N, C-alpha and C positions, 0 to 999 in steps of 0.2 A: 784662355780667359778665365778658367775656373778659379785661379788664384785670386782674382779680383773680388770674388764673391763668397768663397767658402768660409772666410773668417768672420763674416758678419751675417751668416745664414739665419741666425735667430732673429736679428733685427729685420732682415729682409722679409722673413716669414710673417712678422708681426705688423709691419708698417706700410706695405705697399698698397696703393689705392685699388679699389674695385673698378671694374669696367661695366659700362651700362648695358642693359638688356638690348637696347637698340643696336648696339654694335654686333652682338651675336645674331640677332634676327636678320640684320643686313647680310652678314656672311652666309648664314644658312640659306637665305633666299637666292644666293648666287651659286649654291652647291647642289647640283642635280641629284647626286646619290648621297645617302647618309649611312654608310656602313662602317667606314674606318677613317679615323683622323689621327695624324701624327702631330703631336705638339712638341716642337723642337725647342730646346732651351727652356724646358718647362719650369725650371727654378724650384721653388719650395712648395708650390701648389697652394699655399696659404689656406689652411683649414678654416672652416667657419668659426667665427668668434661670437660670443654672447656678451657684448658689452655696450656701453652707452655711446661710443663714438663711431659706430657703424663701419669698422674695418672688418667686414664679414668674410669675404673671400675674394681671391683673384687668381690670375694666371690660369693654369690648366684646371683648377678646381671649379671656378665659375664656368669656364667653357665646357668642361666635361659634364657638370651638373646640368647646365642648360641643354646640351646636346642629348644627354641621357634621358632627361625627362621629356623633351620635346621631340627629339629626332631619333633616339635610340642608337646613337653613335657608339662604337667601340673605340677605345683610345689607347695609343702608345705614347707615353710622355718620356722624353729623353733629356738628359742634361749631362754635362761633363763633370759636374760637382756632386759627389755623393752626399756632402754635407747639406746641400740644398734639397736633394731628394729625400733625405731623412725627415724633413719637415712636411713632405707632401702627404695629402690625405689619402686614405685607403678607400677606394670605391670599387664596387663589384665589376665595373666595365672598364677599369683602367689598369694598365700594366706600366710600371716605371722601369726604365732601363738606363743605367749609367753607360755612356758611350765616350770613347776617346775623341779629341777634337777633330782628327782627320780619320774617321772610321773608314776602313776599306769597304768597297761596294759589296763584296761578298758577305762581310760581317753585317753590314746594314740590312741586307736582304734576309739574313738568318735571324738577327736579333730584333729588328724593328718591323719590317714588312717586306714581303716579296715584291718583285718588280711589277708595276702596273696594278697594284691592289688598293692604293690609298685614294680616298675621295677628297680629302682636305688636309693640307699641311698648314698649321698655325704657328706663328712666332710672336709671342707677346713681349714687347720691350726688350728684344734680344738680338734682332737681325743685324744691327750695326756692329755686334761683336764677332760675327761669323766670318770665316774665310768664304766669301761669297761665291767665287767661281766653283770651288769644291762643293759647297752646300747646294748650289743651284743644280749642279750635275746630279746630285743625289735626289733632289726633289723631282727633277724631270724623269729620273729612273723609276721612282716608286709611285708617282701619280698615275691614275687612270687617264688614258688618252681618248679623246682630246679635251674632255671637260673637267678633269681634275683641277682643283682650285688651291692656290696658295694665298694665304691672308697673313700679312705682317703688320703689326701696329706698334706705335710708340706713343709716349706722352711727353709734353714739355713741362716746364716748371709750373707749379700750381699758383693760383691767385686767390686771395680772400674774396669771398662772394656773399658776405652778410648784408643786412639792410642798414649798414653804417658806412656810408661812402668815405667819410674822412678817415675813419679807423682802417678801412680796407686799404686806402691809398697809402697811409703811413706804413702799414705792415708790408704791403707789396714792395714799396720803395726799399725798405730795409732788407727784405729777402732777395730782391734783385741784386742789390749791392753785395750781399753775402755770396750769392751764386757767382757773381763776377769775380769776387776774391778767391773763389775755389777753383777757378779755371786752370791754374798751373798744375793741378793735381788730377785732372781728368785725362783719360786716354783720348787721343785725337779722334777716335771713332765716335766719341760723344757728339761731335759737331754734326753728324748725320741726324741725330735726334733733334738738336737745336734747330736744324733746317727743316724739321717736320717731315723727314723722309723724302723731301722733294728731289734731292740730288742722289739718292741711293740707287745703285744699279738694280733694275728689276725687269729682267728679260722675259716678260710674260704678256699674254694677250688680254685685252679688256674682256670682262665677263659678260658683256652684252646688256640687254634691256635698255638700249639707248646710250649706254656709257661708251665713249670713244677713248677712254684713258683708264689707267690703273690707279688713279688717285694722285695725291692723298685725299681721302674722304675724311671729313672732320666730324668728330663726336665730342661730347663732354661728359664728365662725371663729377659729381659733388660728394665730398666727404663731410661728415660732421665729426669734428676731431678736437681733442684738447691739446694743449701746448706740448706736454711731455710726449705724446704720440707723434706730434709733428717733428720734434727733435729726434725721436727714434727713427723716423723716416730719413732725416738727414744722416744719421749715423749708419744707415744701410747703404749709403752711396759708396761706390767704389772709390770716388775721390776722397771721401772722408778716411777710408782705410789707408789709401796711398799716402795721404798727408800724415797720418799717425806714424806710419812706417818711416817717414822722413823727419820725425820728431816735431811735427806741427799739429797743434790741437785747433781745429777750425772752430769748435764750439767752446771758445774760452769763456771764462766766467763773465767778462764784460759783454761778450756777444750774447750769451744766454740772457743776461739781465736786460739787454736792449730788446730782445725778442719778447721777454715777459712784459715789458712796459707797452710795447706796441700791441701785443696780443690782448691785453686787458684794458686797452684804451677806452673801450665802451662799457667796461664792467662785466663782461661775459667770460665764462670759463671755457666755453666751446665755440668754435667758429665753423662756418661753412666755407670750405675750400674747393674751388673749381679747378679741374685739371683738363686741359685740352688733349684730345687723343687724335692721332692721325693714322689712317689705315691705307696701306697699299694692298690691292687685291687683283689677282689675275688668274687666268687658266693656262694650262700647259700647252694646249693646242696639239696639232699633229706634227710630231718631230720627224725630220728626215733621217 
């Protein structure tokens, strides 16, 4: 799946949403030990930005920063795309490693983590791209038994969340239609995200504390963003790249003009955009 993302690595690094602190706190509260985390499909890491529209950081960067400051995790971040890793931030407790899609178990243990040493495996907005049977075998090999935790989350399409209901409704209707029109260019695995990870295979045990299921648990995050940054977010889609390769420009001039009119309906340059996040979380248990 690396080919879906390496050509737009810069857009990906600049435009993906942040995740809320509540998500990390929830995951941390379910993780008994805080020594080592493996962030699979770490992507570009998204280094912190100092700009007005609050795309500060996400993926492994936010997770590592939170765990480093609060829990002192060490981290290994892996991805199949070197172009994505080239944009990842350099942090003292993080080691990045490019890995092949179907890394042999022996190489996994030598380059990522030995068997039974990982406290937490995280996958941010990437699990649906993986060869799940192979990946889950790897996860069960490296996690500590029985309480090692796997946490995988995704997000669905964003919605306008300003104090202007009519403008929000117009923009959301336009964006939903645009997303529907993009469907022919998405990989079929994208449907798992649209389904909020409800139907994704997840063979792990509930993490306890009264939970009798592995999710999805819902969180939300808000961005404050201008239109150009939102369009960059669209350009970071794998579907956008696939369409371009087929000679189709999803963001035609007329489409961009429609977005501009809807975006500035209430006379503002920046909008608050809400993104729903859905988490599956479980523990490895005692394997026979």
